Backbone as JSON Lines, residues from 0, in Angstrom:
{"i":0,"aa":"M","n":[-26.03,13.78,5.6],"ca":[-25.82,12.71,6.55],"c":[-25.1,11.55,5.81]}
{"i":1,"aa":"E","n":[-24.03,11.02,6.5],"ca":[-23.24,9.96,5.95],"c":[-24.03,8.65,5.8]}
{"i":2,"aa":"S","n":[-23.93,8.01,4.65],"ca":[-24.65,6.76,4.39],"c":[-23.98,5.61,5.15]}
{"i":3,"aa":"V","n":[-24.75,4.55,5.33],"ca":[-24.19,3.36,5.97],"c":[-22.97,2.81,5.19]}
{"i":4,"aa":"W","n":[-23.17,2.77,3.83],"ca":[-22.06,2.25,2.99],"c":[-20.84,3.13,3.11]}
{"i":5,"aa":"E","n":[-20.98,4.45,3.17],"ca":[-19.82,5.34,3.29],"c":[-19.06,5.04,4.64]}
{"i":6,"aa":"R","n":[-19.83,4.89,5.67],"ca":[-19.22,4.49,6.98],"c":[-18.47,3.18,6.91]}
{"i":7,"aa":"I","n":[-19.08,2.21,6.24],"ca":[-18.47,0.85,6.11],"c":[-17.11,0.94,5.45]}
{"i":8,"aa":"F","n":[-17.08,1.63,4.33],"ca":[-15.77,1.71,3.56],"c":[-14.75,2.62,4.31]}
{"i":9,"aa":"K","n":[-15.2,3.62,4.98],"ca":[-14.33,4.45,5.78],"c":[-13.71,3.62,6.89]}
{"i":10,"aa":"E","n":[-14.5,2.77,7.57],"ca":[-14.05,1.98,8.7],"c":[-13.31,0.72,8.2]}
{"i":11,"aa":"G","n":[-13.8,0.11,7.2],"ca":[-13.27,-1.2,6.76],"c":[-12.3,-1.18,5.59]}
{"i":12,"aa":"G","n":[-12.14,-0.06,4.96],"ca":[-11.19,-0.02,3.85],"c":[-11.73,-0.74,2.67]}
{"i":13,"aa":"T","n":[-10.92,-1.5,1.95],"ca":[-11.32,-2.13,0.71],"c":[-12.32,-3.27,1.0]}
{"i":14,"aa":"V","n":[-12.39,-3.82,2.18],"ca":[-13.39,-4.8,2.57],"c":[-13.27,-6.06,1.71]}
{"i":15,"aa":"F","n":[-13.67,-6.03,0.43],"ca":[-13.56,-7.17,-0.47],"c":[-12.44,-6.86,-1.46]}
{"i":16,"aa":"K","n":[-11.48,-7.78,-1.57],"ca":[-10.35,-7.52,-2.48],"c":[-10.33,-8.46,-3.62]}
{"i":17,"aa":"D","n":[-10.68,-9.74,-3.47],"ca":[-10.62,-10.69,-4.56],"c":[-11.94,-10.71,-5.32]}
{"i":18,"aa":"S","n":[-11.84,-10.94,-6.61],"ca":[-13.07,-11.02,-7.41],"c":[-13.82,-12.36,-7.1]}
{"i":19,"aa":"H","n":[-15.06,-12.35,-7.45],"ca":[-15.88,-13.54,-7.22],"c":[-15.27,-14.75,-8.01]}
{"i":20,"aa":"P","n":[-15.31,-15.9,-7.44],"ca":[-14.71,-17.06,-8.14],"c":[-15.26,-17.38,-9.48]}
{"i":21,"aa":"E","n":[-16.52,-16.93,-9.76],"ca":[-17.12,-17.21,-11.08],"c":[-16.96,-16.06,-12.04]}
{"i":22,"aa":"M","n":[-16.3,-14.98,-11.67],"ca":[-16.16,-13.81,-12.5],"c":[-15.51,-14.14,-13.84]}
{"i":23,"aa":"K","n":[-14.49,-15.0,-13.82],"ca":[-13.75,-15.32,-15.01],"c":[-14.63,-15.99,-16.01]}
{"i":24,"aa":"S","n":[-15.49,-16.93,-15.6],"ca":[-16.37,-17.6,-16.48],"c":[-17.5,-16.71,-16.99]}
{"i":25,"aa":"I","n":[-17.95,-15.79,-16.14],"ca":[-18.99,-14.81,-16.56],"c":[-18.43,-13.88,-17.6]}
{"i":26,"aa":"A","n":[-17.19,-13.38,-17.42],"ca":[-16.56,-12.5,-18.35],"c":[-16.39,-13.23,-19.7]}
{"i":27,"aa":"A","n":[-16.05,-14.45,-19.62],"ca":[-15.9,-15.24,-20.9],"c":[-17.22,-15.39,-21.6]}
{"i":28,"aa":"L","n":[-18.31,-15.56,-20.85],"ca":[-19.64,-15.59,-21.47],"c":[-20.01,-14.28,-22.09]}
{"i":29,"aa":"F","n":[-19.69,-13.17,-21.38],"ca":[-19.97,-11.86,-21.97],"c":[-19.26,-11.71,-23.29]}
{"i":30,"aa":"K","n":[-18.03,-12.16,-23.38],"ca":[-17.3,-12.09,-24.62],"c":[-18.0,-12.87,-25.76]}
{"i":31,"aa":"R","n":[-18.42,-14.12,-25.35],"ca":[-19.05,-14.98,-26.38],"c":[-20.4,-14.33,-26.87]}
{"i":32,"aa":"K","n":[-21.07,-13.7,-26.03],"ca":[-22.34,-13.04,-26.34],"c":[-22.17,-11.66,-26.93]}
{"i":33,"aa":"S","n":[-21.01,-11.27,-27.13],"ca":[-20.7,-9.91,-27.69],"c":[-21.17,-8.76,-26.81]}
{"i":34,"aa":"C","n":[-21.18,-8.97,-25.51],"ca":[-21.49,-7.9,-24.57],"c":[-20.29,-7.0,-24.48]}
{"i":35,"aa":"E","n":[-20.48,-5.71,-24.65],"ca":[-19.37,-4.76,-24.59],"c":[-19.49,-3.77,-23.42]}
{"i":36,"aa":"R","n":[-20.69,-3.26,-23.19],"ca":[-20.87,-2.28,-22.15],"c":[-21.48,-2.95,-20.9]}
{"i":37,"aa":"I","n":[-20.73,-2.96,-19.81],"ca":[-21.12,-3.68,-18.6],"c":[-21.36,-2.71,-17.46]}
{"i":38,"aa":"L","n":[-22.44,-2.87,-16.72],"ca":[-22.74,-2.08,-15.53],"c":[-22.49,-2.96,-14.28]}
{"i":39,"aa":"D","n":[-21.61,-2.45,-13.4],"ca":[-21.33,-3.06,-12.1],"c":[-22.08,-2.28,-11.03]}
{"i":40,"aa":"I","n":[-23.22,-2.85,-10.57],"ca":[-24.03,-2.14,-9.56],"c":[-23.47,-2.49,-8.19]}
{"i":41,"aa":"G","n":[-23.16,-1.45,-7.42],"ca":[-22.53,-1.63,-6.12],"c":[-21.15,-2.08,-6.31]}
{"i":42,"aa":"C","n":[-20.39,-1.33,-7.1],"ca":[-19.02,-1.74,-7.5],"c":[-18.04,-1.74,-6.32]}
{"i":43,"aa":"G","n":[-18.44,-1.04,-5.18],"ca":[-17.55,-1.05,-4.05],"c":[-16.18,-0.5,-4.38]}
{"i":44,"aa":"T","n":[-15.13,-1.14,-3.96],"ca":[-13.78,-0.7,-4.15],"c":[-13.15,-1.19,-5.47]}
{"i":45,"aa":"G","n":[-13.99,-1.76,-6.32],"ca":[-13.55,-1.98,-7.69],"c":[-13.07,-3.33,-8.09]}
{"i":46,"aa":"R","n":[-13.26,-4.36,-7.26],"ca":[-12.7,-5.67,-7.57],"c":[-13.2,-6.24,-8.91]}
{"i":47,"aa":"H","n":[-14.48,-6.0,-9.25],"ca":[-14.99,-6.48,-10.52],"c":[-14.96,-5.48,-11.66]}
{"i":48,"aa":"T","n":[-15.05,-4.2,-11.26],"ca":[-14.91,-3.14,-12.27],"c":[-13.51,-3.21,-12.91]}
{"i":49,"aa":"V","n":[-12.49,-3.38,-12.09],"ca":[-11.11,-3.44,-12.59],"c":[-10.91,-4.7,-13.41]}
{"i":50,"aa":"Y","n":[-11.44,-5.82,-12.94],"ca":[-11.26,-7.1,-13.63],"c":[-11.92,-6.98,-15.09]}
{"i":51,"aa":"L","n":[-13.09,-6.43,-15.16],"ca":[-13.76,-6.3,-16.44],"c":[-13.02,-5.33,-17.35]}
{"i":52,"aa":"A","n":[-12.51,-4.23,-16.81],"ca":[-11.77,-3.26,-17.58],"c":[-10.47,-3.91,-18.11]}
{"i":53,"aa":"Q","n":[-9.86,-4.72,-17.28],"ca":[-8.63,-5.45,-17.71],"c":[-8.91,-6.36,-18.88]}
{"i":54,"aa":"N","n":[-10.15,-6.82,-18.94],"ca":[-10.53,-7.78,-20.03],"c":[-11.18,-7.08,-21.21]}
{"i":55,"aa":"G","n":[-11.03,-5.76,-21.3],"ca":[-11.43,-5.06,-22.5],"c":[-12.84,-4.55,-22.59]}
{"i":56,"aa":"F","n":[-13.61,-4.65,-21.52],"ca":[-15.01,-4.2,-21.55],"c":[-15.08,-2.69,-21.27]}
{"i":57,"aa":"E","n":[-16.15,-2.12,-21.75],"ca":[-16.5,-0.7,-21.38],"c":[-17.32,-0.79,-20.08]}
{"i":58,"aa":"V","n":[-16.72,-0.41,-18.98],"ca":[-17.35,-0.68,-17.68],"c":[-17.91,0.59,-17.04]}
{"i":59,"aa":"Y","n":[-19.08,0.42,-16.49],"ca":[-19.75,1.47,-15.72],"c":[-19.89,0.96,-14.27]}
{"i":60,"aa":"G","n":[-19.2,1.67,-13.36],"ca":[-19.3,1.27,-11.95],"c":[-20.13,2.25,-11.16]}
{"i":61,"aa":"L","n":[-21.1,1.73,-10.43],"ca":[-22.01,2.57,-9.63],"c":[-21.89,2.19,-8.18]}
{"i":62,"aa":"D","n":[-21.81,3.18,-7.31],"ca":[-21.81,2.92,-5.87],"c":[-22.28,4.18,-5.13]}
{"i":63,"aa":"S","n":[-22.78,3.97,-3.91],"ca":[-23.31,5.12,-3.14],"c":[-22.3,5.62,-2.17]}
{"i":64,"aa":"S","n":[-21.08,5.14,-2.19],"ca":[-20.0,5.6,-1.26],"c":[-18.91,6.3,-2.03]}
{"i":65,"aa":"P","n":[-18.68,7.57,-1.74],"ca":[-17.55,8.29,-2.37],"c":[-16.19,7.64,-2.03]}
{"i":66,"aa":"T","n":[-16.04,7.16,-0.81],"ca":[-14.79,6.52,-0.44],"c":[-14.52,5.25,-1.27]}
{"i":67,"aa":"A","n":[-15.58,4.45,-1.48],"ca":[-15.42,3.25,-2.27],"c":[-15.03,3.61,-3.73]}
{"i":68,"aa":"L","n":[-15.67,4.62,-4.27],"ca":[-15.36,5.02,-5.64],"c":[-13.94,5.56,-5.76]}
{"i":69,"aa":"K","n":[-13.44,6.21,-4.69],"ca":[-12.05,6.67,-4.74],"c":[-11.09,5.48,-4.74]}
{"i":70,"aa":"Y","n":[-11.35,4.46,-3.98],"ca":[-10.56,3.22,-4.05],"c":[-10.59,2.66,-5.44]}
{"i":71,"aa":"T","n":[-11.74,2.6,-6.06],"ca":[-11.88,2.06,-7.44],"c":[-11.1,2.91,-8.46]}
{"i":72,"aa":"R","n":[-11.23,4.21,-8.32],"ca":[-10.55,5.1,-9.21],"c":[-9.02,4.95,-9.09]}
{"i":73,"aa":"D","n":[-8.56,4.84,-7.83],"ca":[-7.09,4.65,-7.63],"c":[-6.63,3.31,-8.15]}
{"i":74,"aa":"M","n":[-7.44,2.27,-8.0],"ca":[-7.0,0.93,-8.51],"c":[-6.99,0.93,-10.04]}
{"i":75,"aa":"L","n":[-7.96,1.58,-10.63],"ca":[-7.95,1.65,-12.1],"c":[-6.71,2.41,-12.59]}
{"i":76,"aa":"S","n":[-6.42,3.5,-11.95],"ca":[-5.3,4.32,-12.28],"c":[-3.97,3.59,-12.15]}
{"i":77,"aa":"S","n":[-3.87,2.73,-11.1],"ca":[-2.64,1.98,-10.87],"c":[-2.4,0.94,-11.96]}
{"i":78,"aa":"H","n":[-3.5,0.51,-12.63],"ca":[-3.38,-0.45,-13.74],"c":[-3.46,0.22,-15.09]}
{"i":79,"aa":"D","n":[-3.48,1.55,-15.1],"ca":[-3.58,2.33,-16.32],"c":[-4.86,1.97,-17.08]}
{"i":80,"aa":"L","n":[-5.94,1.87,-16.3],"ca":[-7.28,1.51,-16.91],"c":[-8.23,2.65,-16.66]}
{"i":81,"aa":"S","n":[-9.38,2.6,-17.31],"ca":[-10.43,3.58,-17.07],"c":[-11.77,2.9,-17.07]}
{"i":82,"aa":"A","n":[-12.72,3.54,-16.38],"ca":[-14.08,3.14,-16.32],"c":[-14.96,4.31,-15.98]}
{"i":83,"aa":"H","n":[-16.22,4.24,-16.28],"ca":[-17.17,5.29,-15.97],"c":[-17.75,5.07,-14.59]}
{"i":84,"aa":"L","n":[-17.35,5.93,-13.68],"ca":[-17.75,5.74,-12.24],"c":[-18.82,6.76,-11.84]}
{"i":85,"aa":"T","n":[-19.85,6.33,-11.17],"ca":[-20.93,7.21,-10.8],"c":[-21.33,7.0,-9.36]}
{"i":86,"aa":"L","n":[-21.45,8.1,-8.62],"ca":[-21.93,8.08,-7.23],"c":[-23.48,8.14,-7.25]}
{"i":87,"aa":"H","n":[-24.13,7.05,-6.94],"ca":[-25.6,6.98,-7.06],"c":[-26.12,5.77,-6.28]}
{"i":88,"aa":"D","n":[-27.42,5.91,-5.98],"ca":[-28.13,4.74,-5.36],"c":[-28.62,3.77,-6.43]}
{"i":89,"aa":"M","n":[-28.7,2.51,-6.17],"ca":[-29.1,1.53,-7.15],"c":[-30.62,1.45,-7.43]}
{"i":90,"aa":"V","n":[-31.41,2.13,-6.55],"ca":[-32.84,2.0,-6.7],"c":[-33.32,2.85,-7.9]}
{"i":91,"aa":"S","n":[-32.56,3.81,-8.32],"ca":[-32.86,4.63,-9.48],"c":[-31.61,4.83,-10.32]}
{"i":92,"aa":"L","n":[-31.44,4.05,-11.39],"ca":[-30.19,4.07,-12.07],"c":[-30.09,5.27,-13.01]}
{"i":93,"aa":"P","n":[-28.96,5.99,-13.04],"ca":[-28.83,7.19,-13.86],"c":[-28.36,6.92,-15.27]}
{"i":94,"aa":"Y","n":[-29.06,5.97,-15.93],"ca":[-28.65,5.61,-17.29],"c":[-29.9,5.57,-18.16]}
{"i":95,"aa":"D","n":[-29.76,5.73,-19.45],"ca":[-30.85,5.75,-20.38],"c":[-31.38,4.31,-20.52]}
{"i":96,"aa":"D","n":[-32.58,4.17,-21.1],"ca":[-33.19,2.87,-21.42],"c":[-32.3,2.15,-22.4]}
{"i":97,"aa":"D","n":[-32.3,0.84,-22.24],"ca":[-31.56,-0.02,-23.21],"c":[-30.1,0.42,-23.44]}
{"i":98,"aa":"Y","n":[-29.42,0.72,-22.29],"ca":[-28.09,1.31,-22.4],"c":[-26.94,0.37,-22.31]}
{"i":99,"aa":"V","n":[-27.13,-0.71,-21.6],"ca":[-25.95,-1.61,-21.34],"c":[-26.25,-2.99,-21.87]}
{"i":100,"aa":"D","n":[-25.21,-3.76,-22.14],"ca":[-25.33,-5.13,-22.65],"c":[-25.48,-6.14,-21.52]}
{"i":101,"aa":"A","n":[-24.96,-5.79,-20.35],"ca":[-24.96,-6.72,-19.24],"c":[-24.83,-5.95,-17.92]}
{"i":102,"aa":"V","n":[-25.43,-6.55,-16.88],"ca":[-25.36,-6.01,-15.53],"c":[-24.88,-7.06,-14.56]}
{"i":103,"aa":"I","n":[-23.93,-6.65,-13.69],"ca":[-23.6,-7.55,-12.58],"c":[-23.96,-6.87,-11.29]}
{"i":104,"aa":"C","n":[-24.32,-7.59,-10.25],"ca":[-24.65,-7.05,-8.96],"c":[-24.24,-8.18,-7.96]}
{"i":105,"aa":"I","n":[-23.01,-8.09,-7.42],"ca":[-22.48,-9.18,-6.62],"c":[-22.53,-8.81,-5.13]}
{"i":106,"aa":"Q","n":[-23.36,-9.6,-4.42],"ca":[-23.55,-9.44,-2.98],"c":[-23.99,-7.96,-2.6]}
{"i":107,"aa":"V","n":[-24.93,-7.46,-3.38],"ca":[-25.34,-6.07,-3.19],"c":[-26.82,-5.93,-3.12]}
{"i":108,"aa":"I","n":[-27.6,-6.52,-4.04],"ca":[-28.98,-6.2,-4.25],"c":[-29.79,-6.56,-2.96]}
{"i":109,"aa":"H","n":[-29.38,-7.48,-2.17],"ca":[-30.15,-7.86,-0.98],"c":[-30.03,-6.89,0.18]}
{"i":110,"aa":"H","n":[-29.15,-5.83,0.03],"ca":[-29.0,-4.87,1.07],"c":[-30.09,-3.76,0.96]}
{"i":111,"aa":"N","n":[-31.37,-4.16,1.12],"ca":[-32.47,-3.22,1.03],"c":[-33.72,-3.9,1.47]}
{"i":112,"aa":"T","n":[-34.8,-3.12,1.63],"ca":[-36.12,-3.67,1.82],"c":[-36.6,-4.27,0.53]}
{"i":113,"aa":"M","n":[-37.62,-5.09,0.55],"ca":[-38.09,-5.76,-0.62],"c":[-38.68,-4.77,-1.62]}
{"i":114,"aa":"D","n":[-39.33,-3.69,-1.17],"ca":[-39.84,-2.7,-2.07],"c":[-38.74,-2.1,-2.92]}
{"i":115,"aa":"K","n":[-37.64,-1.74,-2.24],"ca":[-36.51,-1.13,-3.02],"c":[-35.78,-2.14,-3.84]}
{"i":116,"aa":"I","n":[-35.72,-3.39,-3.42],"ca":[-35.12,-4.44,-4.27],"c":[-35.91,-4.63,-5.55]}
{"i":117,"aa":"R","n":[-37.26,-4.63,-5.43],"ca":[-38.07,-4.76,-6.66],"c":[-37.84,-3.61,-7.58]}
{"i":118,"aa":"K","n":[-37.73,-2.42,-7.05],"ca":[-37.46,-1.21,-7.86],"c":[-36.15,-1.31,-8.56]}
{"i":119,"aa":"T","n":[-35.12,-1.82,-7.86],"ca":[-33.8,-2.06,-8.49],"c":[-33.88,-3.0,-9.65]}
{"i":120,"aa":"V","n":[-34.63,-4.07,-9.47],"ca":[-34.74,-5.05,-10.57],"c":[-35.47,-4.43,-11.75]}
{"i":121,"aa":"Q","n":[-36.48,-3.62,-11.5],"ca":[-37.17,-2.88,-12.57],"c":[-36.18,-1.95,-13.32]}
{"i":122,"aa":"E","n":[-35.3,-1.3,-12.59],"ca":[-34.32,-0.44,-13.16],"c":[-33.28,-1.23,-13.99]}
{"i":123,"aa":"I","n":[-32.9,-2.46,-13.48],"ca":[-32.01,-3.25,-14.25],"c":[-32.6,-3.59,-15.58]}
{"i":124,"aa":"N","n":[-33.91,-4.01,-15.54],"ca":[-34.66,-4.33,-16.76],"c":[-34.67,-3.16,-17.72]}
{"i":125,"aa":"R","n":[-34.88,-1.97,-17.17],"ca":[-34.97,-0.79,-18.0],"c":[-33.71,-0.46,-18.76]}
{"i":126,"aa":"V","n":[-32.59,-0.53,-18.04],"ca":[-31.3,-0.09,-18.64],"c":[-30.66,-1.17,-19.47]}
{"i":127,"aa":"L","n":[-31.12,-2.4,-19.38],"ca":[-30.54,-3.46,-20.21],"c":[-31.12,-3.44,-21.58]}
{"i":128,"aa":"K","n":[-30.21,-3.7,-22.55],"ca":[-30.67,-3.87,-23.89],"c":[-31.46,-5.17,-24.05]}
{"i":129,"aa":"M","n":[-32.25,-5.33,-25.11],"ca":[-32.99,-6.52,-25.34],"c":[-32.03,-7.7,-25.44]}
{"i":130,"aa":"N","n":[-32.41,-8.82,-24.77],"ca":[-31.58,-9.98,-24.61],"c":[-30.28,-9.76,-23.87]}
{"i":131,"aa":"G","n":[-30.22,-8.63,-23.14],"ca":[-29.06,-8.36,-22.26],"c":[-29.0,-9.37,-21.11]}
{"i":132,"aa":"L","n":[-27.81,-9.5,-20.53],"ca":[-27.63,-10.45,-19.46],"c":[-27.49,-9.75,-18.11]}
{"i":133,"aa":"V","n":[-27.93,-10.44,-17.08],"ca":[-27.75,-9.94,-15.68],"c":[-27.27,-11.1,-14.85]}
{"i":134,"aa":"W","n":[-26.3,-10.82,-13.98],"ca":[-25.72,-11.85,-13.07],"c":[-25.79,-11.23,-11.66]}
{"i":135,"aa":"I","n":[-26.51,-11.97,-10.83],"ca":[-26.78,-11.55,-9.46],"c":[-26.28,-12.63,-8.51]}
{"i":136,"aa":"T","n":[-25.7,-12.2,-7.39],"ca":[-25.4,-13.18,-6.3],"c":[-25.86,-12.58,-4.98]}
{"i":137,"aa":"V","n":[-26.42,-13.43,-4.13],"ca":[-26.89,-13.05,-2.76],"c":[-26.58,-14.18,-1.84]}
{"i":138,"aa":"P","n":[-26.48,-13.92,-0.53],"ca":[-26.24,-15.01,0.42],"c":[-27.46,-15.88,0.55]}
{"i":139,"aa":"I","n":[-27.26,-17.17,0.86],"ca":[-28.39,-18.1,0.97],"c":[-28.9,-18.22,2.41]}
{"i":140,"aa":"S","n":[-28.16,-17.66,3.35],"ca":[-28.6,-17.66,4.73],"c":[-27.95,-16.54,5.48]}
{"i":141,"aa":"K","n":[-28.35,-16.31,6.69],"ca":[-27.74,-15.33,7.55],"c":[-26.22,-15.63,7.72]}
{"i":142,"aa":"N","n":[-25.42,-14.64,7.42],"ca":[-23.98,-14.87,7.48],"c":[-23.23,-13.61,8.01]}
{"i":143,"aa":"E","n":[-23.94,-12.72,8.68],"ca":[-23.3,-11.54,9.17],"c":[-22.74,-11.74,10.57]}
{"i":144,"aa":"P","n":[-21.58,-11.18,10.84],"ca":[-20.86,-11.38,12.11],"c":[-21.46,-10.6,13.29]}
{"i":145,"aa":"S","n":[-22.64,-9.98,13.12],"ca":[-23.21,-9.19,14.21],"c":[-23.78,-10.15,15.29]}
{"i":146,"aa":"T","n":[-23.88,-9.68,16.51],"ca":[-24.46,-10.49,17.54],"c":[-25.96,-10.24,17.72]}
{"i":147,"aa":"H","n":[-26.46,-9.15,17.16],"ca":[-27.88,-8.86,17.34],"c":[-28.41,-8.23,16.05]}
{"i":148,"aa":"Q","n":[-29.49,-8.77,15.53],"ca":[-30.14,-8.26,14.37],"c":[-31.64,-8.0,14.59]}
{"i":149,"aa":"K","n":[-32.14,-6.93,14.04],"ca":[-33.54,-6.6,14.14],"c":[-34.25,-6.9,12.85]}
{"i":150,"aa":"E","n":[-35.31,-7.62,12.96],"ca":[-36.14,-7.97,11.75],"c":[-37.12,-6.82,11.49]}
{"i":151,"aa":"I","n":[-36.99,-6.19,10.28],"ca":[-37.86,-5.03,10.01],"c":[-39.03,-5.37,9.08]}
{"i":152,"aa":"E","n":[-38.94,-6.5,8.41],"ca":[-40.0,-7.06,7.57],"c":[-39.62,-8.54,7.37]}
{"i":153,"aa":"P","n":[-40.54,-9.34,6.86],"ca":[-40.2,-10.78,6.72],"c":[-38.88,-11.04,6.0]}
{"i":154,"aa":"D","n":[-37.95,-11.71,6.73],"ca":[-36.65,-12.14,6.19],"c":[-35.72,-10.97,5.85]}
{"i":155,"aa":"T","n":[-35.99,-9.78,6.35],"ca":[-35.11,-8.62,6.21],"c":[-34.65,-8.16,7.56]}
{"i":156,"aa":"F","n":[-33.33,-8.17,7.83],"ca":[-32.81,-7.87,9.12],"c":[-31.77,-6.78,9.03]}
{"i":157,"aa":"I","n":[-31.65,-5.99,10.1],"ca":[-30.66,-4.92,10.19],"c":[-29.8,-5.27,11.41]}
{"i":158,"aa":"P","n":[-28.43,-5.52,11.16],"ca":[-27.53,-5.76,12.24],"c":[-27.44,-4.54,13.13]}
{"i":159,"aa":"Q","n":[-27.4,-4.75,14.4],"ca":[-27.33,-3.66,15.43],"c":[-25.9,-3.39,15.92]}
{"i":160,"aa":"D","n":[-24.97,-4.2,15.46],"ca":[-23.59,-4.01,15.82],"c":[-22.73,-4.54,14.74]}
{"i":161,"aa":"G","n":[-21.4,-4.41,14.85],"ca":[-20.51,-4.89,13.82],"c":[-20.32,-3.89,12.7]}
{"i":162,"aa":"L","n":[-19.49,-4.23,11.73],"ca":[-19.15,-3.29,10.62],"c":[-20.39,-2.9,9.83]}
{"i":163,"aa":"E","n":[-21.32,-3.88,9.64],"ca":[-22.5,-3.6,8.77],"c":[-23.7,-3.22,9.57]}
{"i":164,"aa":"R","n":[-23.51,-2.68,10.79],"ca":[-24.63,-2.17,11.6],"c":[-25.43,-1.13,10.81]}
{"i":165,"aa":"G","n":[-26.74,-1.26,10.86],"ca":[-27.63,-0.32,10.17],"c":[-27.92,-0.6,8.75]}
{"i":166,"aa":"L","n":[-27.29,-1.7,8.18],"ca":[-27.41,-2.01,6.79],"c":[-28.42,-3.14,6.61]}
{"i":167,"aa":"P","n":[-29.55,-2.94,5.88],"ca":[-30.52,-4.02,5.72],"c":[-29.92,-5.22,4.99]}
{"i":168,"aa":"H","n":[-30.36,-6.41,5.37],"ca":[-29.96,-7.69,4.72],"c":[-31.27,-8.48,4.5]}
{"i":169,"aa":"H","n":[-31.63,-8.64,3.27],"ca":[-32.77,-9.54,2.99],"c":[-32.22,-10.9,2.55]}
{"i":170,"aa":"Y","n":[-32.78,-11.93,3.12],"ca":[-32.37,-13.29,2.81],"c":[-33.42,-14.03,1.97]}
{"i":171,"aa":"F","n":[-33.07,-14.26,0.73],"ca":[-34.02,-14.86,-0.24],"c":[-34.14,-16.36,-0.11]}
{"i":172,"aa":"T","n":[-35.31,-16.87,-0.37],"ca":[-35.48,-18.29,-0.7],"c":[-35.15,-18.43,-2.18]}
{"i":173,"aa":"R","n":[-34.9,-19.63,-2.61],"ca":[-34.58,-19.91,-4.02],"c":[-35.75,-19.43,-4.92]}
{"i":174,"aa":"Q","n":[-36.99,-19.82,-4.53],"ca":[-38.13,-19.46,-5.35],"c":[-38.38,-17.94,-5.32]}
{"i":175,"aa":"E","n":[-38.16,-17.3,-4.26],"ca":[-38.37,-15.82,-4.13],"c":[-37.42,-15.09,-5.13]}
{"i":176,"aa":"L","n":[-36.17,-15.54,-5.18],"ca":[-35.21,-14.88,-6.05],"c":[-35.58,-15.1,-7.54]}
{"i":177,"aa":"I","n":[-36.0,-16.29,-7.84],"ca":[-36.39,-16.59,-9.24],"c":[-37.63,-15.73,-9.65]}
{"i":178,"aa":"L","n":[-38.58,-15.64,-8.72],"ca":[-39.77,-14.86,-9.0],"c":[-39.47,-13.38,-9.14]}
{"i":179,"aa":"L","n":[-38.46,-12.91,-8.46],"ca":[-38.04,-11.49,-8.57],"c":[-37.63,-11.19,-9.98]}
{"i":180,"aa":"F","n":[-37.11,-12.17,-10.72],"ca":[-36.66,-11.99,-12.12],"c":[-37.6,-12.67,-13.09]}
{"i":181,"aa":"E","n":[-38.9,-12.62,-12.75],"ca":[-39.89,-13.35,-13.59],"c":[-40.01,-12.74,-15.01]}
{"i":182,"aa":"E","n":[-39.58,-11.53,-15.18],"ca":[-39.63,-10.91,-16.53],"c":[-38.4,-11.23,-17.34]}
{"i":183,"aa":"F","n":[-37.51,-12.05,-16.8],"ca":[-36.28,-12.51,-17.47],"c":[-36.36,-14.04,-17.7]}
{"i":184,"aa":"T","n":[-35.53,-14.51,-18.57],"ca":[-35.37,-15.95,-18.74],"c":[-34.13,-16.38,-17.95]}
{"i":185,"aa":"V","n":[-34.35,-17.21,-16.95],"ca":[-33.22,-17.69,-16.15],"c":[-32.39,-18.69,-16.89]}
{"i":186,"aa":"I","n":[-31.13,-18.39,-17.07],"ca":[-30.23,-19.27,-17.81],"c":[-29.54,-20.28,-16.89]}
{"i":187,"aa":"N","n":[-29.21,-19.78,-15.72],"ca":[-28.5,-20.68,-14.78],"c":[-28.81,-20.2,-13.37]}
{"i":188,"aa":"F","n":[-29.06,-21.13,-12.46],"ca":[-29.29,-20.81,-11.07],"c":[-28.66,-21.9,-10.24]}
{"i":189,"aa":"H","n":[-27.77,-21.52,-9.33],"ca":[-27.11,-22.58,-8.51],"c":[-26.53,-21.91,-7.29]}
{"i":190,"aa":"V","n":[-25.93,-22.77,-6.41],"ca":[-25.27,-22.23,-5.22],"c":[-23.78,-22.19,-5.58]}
{"i":191,"aa":"A","n":[-23.18,-21.03,-5.51],"ca":[-21.77,-20.81,-5.87],"c":[-20.86,-21.41,-4.79]}
{"i":192,"aa":"P","n":[-19.58,-21.56,-5.11],"ca":[-18.61,-22.11,-4.15],"c":[-18.54,-21.31,-2.84]}
{"i":193,"aa":"V","n":[-18.9,-20.04,-2.91],"ca":[-18.8,-19.17,-1.69],"c":[-20.16,-19.17,-0.92]}
{"i":194,"aa":"N","n":[-20.99,-20.15,-1.2],"ca":[-22.28,-20.37,-0.46],"c":[-23.21,-19.2,-0.68]}
{"i":195,"aa":"H","n":[-23.24,-18.78,-1.92],"ca":[-24.22,-17.69,-2.36],"c":[-25.09,-18.29,-3.48]}
{"i":196,"aa":"Y","n":[-26.31,-17.79,-3.57],"ca":[-27.09,-18.07,-4.8],"c":[-26.45,-17.25,-5.91]}
{"i":197,"aa":"S","n":[-26.33,-17.92,-7.07],"ca":[-25.8,-17.24,-8.3],"c":[-26.86,-17.4,-9.38]}
{"i":198,"aa":"L","n":[-27.37,-16.23,-9.85],"ca":[-28.46,-16.26,-10.83],"c":[-27.95,-15.54,-12.13]}
{"i":199,"aa":"L","n":[-28.06,-16.23,-13.24],"ca":[-27.75,-15.59,-14.52],"c":[-29.01,-15.63,-15.37]}
{"i":200,"aa":"A","n":[-29.38,-14.47,-15.9],"ca":[-30.67,-14.4,-16.6],"c":[-30.54,-13.44,-17.81]}
{"i":201,"aa":"R","n":[-31.46,-13.61,-18.78],"ca":[-31.48,-12.79,-19.99],"c":[-32.78,-12.0,-20.08]}
{"i":202,"aa":"K","n":[-32.66,-10.74,-20.44],"ca":[-33.82,-9.92,-20.56],"c":[-34.7,-10.42,-21.72]}
{"i":203,"aa":"N","n":[-36.0,-10.62,-21.5],"ca":[-36.89,-11.12,-22.51],"c":[-37.18,-10.1,-23.57]}
{"i":204,"aa":"P","n":[-37.37,-10.52,-24.8],"ca":[-37.8,-9.6,-25.89],"c":[-39.13,-8.98,-25.61]}
């Protein structure tokens, strides 16, 4: 059965084309902290995977849509770049413990129920090396263009129409998001220019 994400990328194409406005500064931080191996969870059509590869990182891109990964692969090829791309769900990451230096997850982790979101954070913690960095962004309020949404649990909604119909959206409070990463040290937490929460944290020893 075709996943919601696969349908979205088949219908919508590349969907997101430009990298997040804070990606440049995050990549510079990764360089300063000697992060080399970066995991892009929910890499989609490659906007951040390609950017990181262009800047010399060893990039691992993970997505649950074959169509999205094909876009990413084609974009990498057009720039004569390479990355390790994997078709997989984010709730159970197919990497060894302590495998990557940093993880990014841009506008992705909130697309699930809270139980699965917590499992994803546990997996991020598992695959990150000690003192590894994680950068997460999520919307701060409802921002989907659907006209009808069904609430399936507190603050988790599923659009009933529009491109993202059938895709869960959990809307975090500031405190809820920080508590989600209680096993990490939060380095920076703010509202990004694109009206998203932006959380940068380090895995605790």
